[in-house]
C-alpha positions as CSV (number, residue, x, y, z in Angstrom):
1,M,95.9,-91.7,-45.2
2,N,97.3,-91.7,-41.7
3,G,95.9,-88.6,-40.0
4,T,98.9,-88.3,-37.7
5,H,101.3,-87.1,-40.5
6,L,101.9,-83.4,-40.7
7,L,102.3,-83.7,-44.5
8,E,100.8,-86.5,-46.6
9,I,101.4,-87.1,-50.3
10,A,99.3,-89.8,-51.9
11,G,99.8,-90.8,-55.6
12,A,101.0,-87.3,-56.5
13,S,101.8,-86.9,-60.2
14,R,102.6,-83.9,-62.4
15,R,102.7,-83.9,-66.1
16,F,104.1,-81.1,-68.3
17,G,103.0,-81.9,-71.8
18,G,104.5,-85.3,-72.6
19,V,106.8,-85.3,-69.6
20,L,105.8,-87.0,-66.4
21,A,107.9,-85.0,-63.9
22,V,106.4,-86.6,-60.8
23,D,105.0,-90.1,-61.1
24,R,102.6,-91.4,-58.4
25,V,104.7,-90.4,-55.4
26,D,103.6,-91.5,-51.9
27,A,105.4,-89.8,-49.1
28,H,104.9,-88.2,-45.7
29,V,106.6,-86.0,-43.1
30,D,105.7,-86.3,-39.4
31,E,105.7,-83.5,-37.0
32,G,109.2,-82.9,-35.6
33,E,111.1,-84.7,-38.4
34,L,114.0,-83.4,-40.5
35,V,113.7,-85.1,-43.9
36,G,115.9,-84.9,-46.9
37,L,114.8,-85.3,-50.5
38,I,117.5,-86.3,-53.0
39,G,117.8,-87.7,-56.5
40,P,119.7,-87.3,-59.8
41,N,119.3,-84.5,-62.2
42,G,115.7,-84.3,-63.4
43,A,114.4,-86.5,-60.7
44,G,111.4,-84.3,-60.0
45,K,112.5,-82.9,-56.6
46,T,111.8,-79.2,-57.1
47,T,108.6,-80.1,-58.9
48,L,107.4,-82.1,-55.9
49,F,108.3,-79.1,-53.6
50,N,106.2,-76.9,-55.9
51,L,103.3,-79.3,-55.6
52,I,103.5,-79.3,-51.9
53,S,103.7,-75.6,-51.5
54,G,101.0,-74.7,-54.0
55,F,103.2,-73.2,-56.8
56,T,102.2,-76.0,-59.2
57,P,98.9,-78.0,-58.9
58,P,99.2,-81.8,-59.1
59,S,97.9,-83.5,-62.3
60,A,96.7,-86.4,-60.1
61,G,96.9,-87.5,-56.5
62,T,96.2,-85.8,-53.1
63,I,98.3,-83.6,-50.9
64,R,97.3,-83.0,-47.3
65,F,98.8,-80.7,-44.8
66,R,97.7,-80.6,-41.1
67,G,94.9,-82.9,-42.1
68,R,93.5,-80.7,-44.8
69,T,93.6,-81.3,-48.5
70,I,95.5,-78.5,-50.1
71,N,95.2,-79.4,-53.8
72,G,94.3,-76.3,-55.7
73,L,95.2,-73.8,-52.9
74,R,97.3,-70.8,-53.9
75,P,100.8,-70.5,-52.4
76,N,99.7,-67.7,-50.0
77,Q,96.8,-69.9,-48.8
78,V,99.2,-72.8,-48.1
79,A,101.6,-70.4,-46.3
80,R,98.8,-69.2,-44.0
81,L,98.2,-72.8,-43.0
82,G,101.7,-72.9,-41.6
83,M,104.1,-73.8,-44.4
84,G,107.1,-71.7,-45.3
85,R,109.7,-72.3,-48.1
86,T,112.8,-71.0,-49.7
87,F,113.8,-71.3,-53.4
88,Q,116.7,-72.8,-55.3
89,N,117.2,-69.4,-57.0
90,L,117.2,-66.7,-54.4
91,R,114.1,-64.5,-54.5
92,I,115.1,-61.4,-52.5
93,F,114.3,-57.8,-53.1
94,P,117.8,-56.3,-53.6
95,N,116.8,-52.7,-53.3
96,M,114.9,-53.1,-50.1
97,S,116.4,-53.3,-46.6
98,V,117.1,-56.6,-44.9
99,F,114.4,-55.8,-42.4
100,D,111.8,-55.1,-45.1
101,N,112.7,-58.2,-47.0
102,V,112.1,-60.4,-43.9
103,S,108.9,-58.5,-43.0
104,V,107.4,-59.6,-46.3
105,G,107.0,-63.1,-44.8
106,A,105.2,-61.7,-41.8
107,V,102.9,-59.4,-43.9
108,G,101.9,-62.3,-46.2
109,T,100.7,-64.5,-43.3
110,L,98.9,-61.8,-41.3
111,P,95.9,-61.1,-43.5
112,Q,93.9,-57.9,-42.8
113,G,90.2,-57.7,-43.4
114,P,88.1,-54.5,-43.6
115,F,87.6,-54.3,-39.8
116,G,91.4,-54.7,-39.2
117,A,92.1,-52.0,-41.8
118,L,90.0,-49.5,-39.9
119,F,90.8,-50.4,-36.3
120,G,93.6,-52.9,-36.1
121,G,96.4,-51.2,-38.0
122,R,98.7,-50.4,-35.1
123,D,98.4,-53.9,-33.6
124,R,99.1,-55.5,-36.9
125,A,102.2,-53.4,-37.5
126,R,103.4,-54.4,-34.0
127,R,102.9,-58.1,-34.8
128,I,104.7,-57.7,-38.1
129,S,107.7,-56.0,-36.4
130,E,107.9,-58.6,-33.7
131,R,107.9,-61.5,-36.1
132,T,110.5,-59.8,-38.3
133,W,112.9,-59.0,-35.4
134,A,112.5,-62.6,-34.1
135,A,113.3,-64.1,-37.5
136,L,116.3,-61.7,-37.9
137,E,117.6,-62.7,-34.5
138,T,117.2,-66.4,-35.2
139,A,119.1,-66.0,-38.5
140,G,121.8,-63.8,-37.0
141,L,120.9,-60.8,-39.2
142,T,119.9,-58.2,-36.6
143,G,123.2,-56.3,-37.1
144,V,122.5,-55.8,-40.8
145,A,118.7,-55.1,-40.6
146,D,119.0,-51.6,-42.1
147,E,121.4,-52.7,-44.9
148,L,120.2,-53.1,-48.5
149,A,119.8,-56.8,-49.3
150,A,122.0,-56.1,-52.4
151,N,124.9,-55.4,-50.1
152,L,124.9,-58.8,-48.4
153,S,127.3,-61.6,-49.3
154,Y,125.8,-64.5,-51.2
155,G,126.0,-66.6,-48.0
156,R,124.1,-64.1,-45.9
157,R,121.5,-63.8,-48.6
158,K,120.8,-67.5,-48.0
159,Y,120.0,-66.7,-44.4
160,L,117.9,-63.7,-45.4
161,E,115.7,-66.0,-47.5
162,I,115.4,-68.5,-44.6
163,A,114.6,-65.6,-42.2
164,R,111.8,-64.4,-44.4
165,A,110.3,-67.9,-44.3
166,L,110.7,-68.0,-40.5
167,A,108.8,-64.6,-40.2
168,M,105.8,-66.6,-41.4
169,E,106.1,-68.6,-38.1
170,P,105.7,-71.8,-40.0
171,A,105.0,-75.3,-38.5
172,F,106.8,-76.8,-41.6
173,L,109.8,-75.3,-43.4
174,I,110.8,-76.4,-46.9
175,L,114.4,-75.6,-48.0
176,D,115.3,-75.9,-51.7
177,E,119.0,-76.4,-52.0
178,P,120.0,-74.1,-49.1
179,A,123.8,-75.0,-49.5
180,A,124.0,-74.4,-53.2
181,G,127.0,-72.1,-54.0
182,L,128.4,-72.2,-50.4
183,N,131.9,-73.3,-49.6
184,D,132.7,-76.0,-47.1
185,T,132.9,-73.7,-44.1
186,E,129.7,-72.0,-45.0
187,T,127.9,-75.3,-45.5
188,A,129.1,-76.6,-42.1
189,D,127.7,-73.4,-40.5
190,L,124.4,-73.8,-42.4
191,A,124.1,-77.4,-41.2
192,A,124.5,-76.3,-37.6
193,F,121.9,-73.6,-38.2
194,I,119.4,-76.1,-39.6
195,R,120.0,-78.4,-36.7
196,R,119.3,-75.5,-34.3
197,L,116.0,-74.8,-36.1
198,H,115.0,-78.4,-35.9
199,A,116.0,-78.7,-32.2
200,G,113.8,-75.7,-31.6
201,G,110.8,-77.7,-32.7
202,L,110.5,-76.9,-36.4
203,T,109.7,-79.6,-38.9
204,I,111.9,-79.4,-41.9
205,M,112.2,-81.0,-45.4
206,L,115.1,-80.1,-47.7
207,V,116.3,-80.8,-51.2
208,E,120.0,-80.7,-51.3
209,H,122.8,-81.8,-53.7
210,D,125.4,-81.9,-50.9
211,M,125.2,-85.5,-49.7
212,T,127.4,-84.9,-46.7
213,L,125.0,-82.3,-45.5
214,V,121.9,-84.5,-46.1
215,M,123.4,-87.6,-44.6
216,G,124.8,-85.7,-41.6
217,I,121.6,-83.9,-40.4
218,C,118.5,-85.7,-41.8
219,Q,116.7,-88.4,-39.9
220,R,115.2,-89.9,-43.0
221,V,115.9,-89.5,-46.7
222,V,113.4,-89.8,-49.6
223,V,115.0,-90.6,-53.0
224,L,113.4,-89.8,-56.3
225,A,114.5,-91.0,-59.8
226,S,112.7,-90.2,-63.0
227,G,109.8,-88.8,-61.0
228,R,109.3,-91.9,-58.9
229,K,110.1,-92.6,-55.3
230,I,112.7,-95.4,-55.1
231,A,113.7,-95.2,-51.4
232,D,112.5,-93.8,-48.1
233,A,114.7,-94.7,-45.2
234,P,117.3,-93.5,-42.6
235,P,120.5,-92.2,-44.2
236,D,122.6,-95.3,-43.5
237,A,120.1,-97.5,-45.3
238,V,119.8,-95.2,-48.2
239,R,123.6,-95.2,-48.7
240,R,123.5,-99.0,-49.1
241,D,120.3,-99.2,-51.2
242,P,121.0,-100.9,-54.6
243,G,118.3,-98.9,-56.4
244,V,119.8,-95.6,-55.1
245,L,123.3,-96.6,-56.1
246,E,122.1,-97.5,-59.6
247,A,120.1,-94.3,-60.0
248,Y,123.2,-92.2,-59.2
249,L,125.6,-94.4,-61.2
250,G,127.2,-92.2,-63.9
251,G,125.0,-89.3,-63.1
252,D,125.4,-85.9,-61.4
253,E,123.4,-85.0,-58.4
254,E,120.9,-82.2,-58.8
């Protein structure tokens, strides 16, 4: 493996019973990149995200992050290495405030040992608060920090979930269908927001069904079909790739 990659995936496979959802995928993300992951329905995109972030262990292959093999690590352990993610189906706490929802990301990546519990509580609380407010400001949510998450519009809940991931202060952010359910105006605003995050130095990989969004903001696009990687190239090359066109022919994008 090339040790310069932030994320390295080598021969990653995942089998669920008789179904091979991800089949010997090789891929990488370099520091500072904005990479898209696309493919038809059932291509294995979310499964690959789950392998990367520790929610599902690979059946075979190796996944390395920041030079460390992360096979078998739990999601919270992967997060503490500097990886944050969102989910296709929003996972917010509707009866908690926006502030408290976002602070969960900071709490989860600021572990507290016995010594800290006795003597470092005030400093830890300050660091959690600072991270939370910084993430809220980045996501444009400071004005609704005290609102219940349940009172937010669907579009703002998307930003809430991203803000929670940002409160982890990740080096690498994974976005799973961030534009799903948004209208054209909201999607354009989200694209601008993702560009700002990337311009600020954050490495990002996203799964998205909106090809206009993917092709408009991503520097490189990885394409899966039936669990296998069939393309990995800049957007213009992917648009013209015969294998990609065949994979999408007559099918719906996930």
